[in-house]
C-alpha positions as CSV (number, residue, x, y, z in Angstrom):
1,M,2.3,9.2,10.2
2,V,4.1,8.2,7.0
3,E,2.0,6.3,4.5
4,Q,3.8,3.1,3.2
5,R,3.6,2.2,-0.5
6,P,2.4,-1.3,-1.3
7,D,5.0,-3.9,-2.2
8,P,5.5,-3.7,-6.0
9,V,5.8,-7.5,-6.1
10,R,2.1,-7.6,-5.2
11,Y,1.3,-6.4,-8.7
12,L,3.2,-9.1,-10.5
13,P,3.2,-10.8,-12.9
14,L,2.3,-8.1,-15.4
15,T,0.9,-9.0,-18.7
16,P,3.4,-8.4,-21.6
17,A,1.2,-5.5,-22.8
18,A,1.2,-3.9,-19.3
19,F,5.0,-4.3,-19.0
20,Q,5.7,-2.9,-22.4
21,L,3.4,0.1,-21.6
22,L,5.5,0.8,-18.5
23,V,8.7,0.4,-20.5
24,A,7.4,2.9,-23.0
25,L,6.7,5.4,-20.2
26,A,10.0,4.9,-18.5
27,D,11.8,7.8,-20.2
28,E,9.0,10.1,-21.3
29,E,5.3,11.0,-21.2
30,H,3.0,9.8,-23.9
31,H,-0.5,10.4,-25.0
32,G,-2.7,7.4,-26.0
33,Y,-1.9,7.1,-29.7
34,S,1.8,7.7,-29.0
35,L,1.8,4.9,-26.4
36,L,0.2,2.5,-29.0
37,K,3.0,3.3,-31.4
38,A,5.8,3.2,-28.8
39,V,4.8,-0.3,-27.7
40,E,4.5,-1.5,-31.3
41,L,7.9,0.0,-32.1
42,Q,9.8,-1.3,-29.1
43,T,8.4,-4.9,-29.6
44,D,9.0,-4.9,-33.4
45,G,5.3,-5.2,-33.9
46,T,4.8,-8.3,-31.8
47,I,2.6,-6.4,-29.4
48,R,-0.1,-4.3,-31.1
49,L,-2.6,-2.9,-28.6
50,S,-6.1,-2.1,-29.5
51,T,-7.4,1.2,-28.2
52,G,-9.8,-0.8,-25.9
53,T,-6.9,-2.8,-24.4
54,L,-4.8,0.3,-24.1
55,Y,-7.4,2.4,-22.2
56,G,-8.3,-0.6,-20.0
57,L,-4.7,-0.9,-19.0
58,I,-4.4,2.8,-18.5
59,R,-7.5,2.9,-16.2
60,R,-6.1,0.0,-14.1
61,L,-2.6,1.5,-13.9
62,L,-4.1,4.9,-12.9
63,E,-6.2,3.3,-10.2
64,D,-3.1,1.5,-8.8
65,E,-1.1,4.7,-9.0
66,I,1.5,3.0,-11.2
67,I,1.0,5.8,-13.8
68,T,-0.3,9.3,-13.5
69,E,-2.1,11.6,-16.0
70,R,-2.1,15.3,-16.8
71,T,-4.1,17.2,-19.3
72,T,-2.4,19.7,-21.6
73,R,-3.8,23.1,-22.5
74,D,-5.0,21.7,-25.8
75,G,-6.9,18.9,-23.9
76,R,-4.5,16.0,-24.6
77,R,-4.0,13.5,-21.8
78,L,-0.4,12.6,-21.1
79,Y,0.6,9.6,-19.0
80,R,3.8,9.1,-17.1
81,L,5.3,6.5,-14.8
82,T,5.1,7.3,-11.1
83,P,8.0,6.5,-8.8
84,F,6.0,3.5,-7.5
85,G,5.3,2.5,-11.1
86,R,9.1,2.5,-11.8
87,D,9.4,0.2,-8.8
88,V,6.8,-2.1,-10.3
89,A,8.4,-2.1,-13.7
90,R,11.8,-2.8,-12.1
91,A,10.3,-5.7,-10.0
92,E,8.8,-7.2,-13.2
93,A,12.1,-6.9,-15.1
94,D,13.9,-8.6,-12.2
95,R,11.3,-11.4,-12.2
96,L,11.6,-11.9,-15.9
97,E,15.4,-11.9,-15.7
98,A,15.4,-14.5,-13.0
99,L,12.9,-16.7,-14.9
100,L,15.0,-16.5,-18.0
101,G,18.2,-17.3,-16.0
102,R,16.5,-20.4,-14.6
103,A,15.3,-21.4,-18.1
104,R,18.8,-21.0,-19.6
105,A,20.3,-23.1,-16.8
106,T,18.4,-26.1,-18.2
107,R,19.9,-28.4,-20.8
108,A,17.1,-27.7,-23.2
109,L,17.7,-23.9,-23.3
110,R,21.4,-23.8,-22.5
111,R,23.2,-21.8,-25.2
112,S,25.7,-23.9,-27.2
113,T,29.3,-22.9,-27.1
114,T,30.1,-24.2,-30.6
């Protein structure tokens, strides 16, 4: 019997910090400190994770099989996005894109053409 993966939408909405963590892991593995720096860099410093917040997120994402972990020979733990995690990140990006589209369709947020 083939095991079905849960629906990624079930994990939404993600917090901004969780989403940025998944974005940071989209192209490469990172260890904890590297993740802190990657999130800070990709958000121009608007999101600065504390180590407590980071490792709480990592624990939850590992439990949900959104990310996976491996330990290097020198004992460092590296994290990477799972295929399911990529689906969750994509679903969140789609949700945010739709939300932004609806907001821009209103008069208050419509971009001026002048």
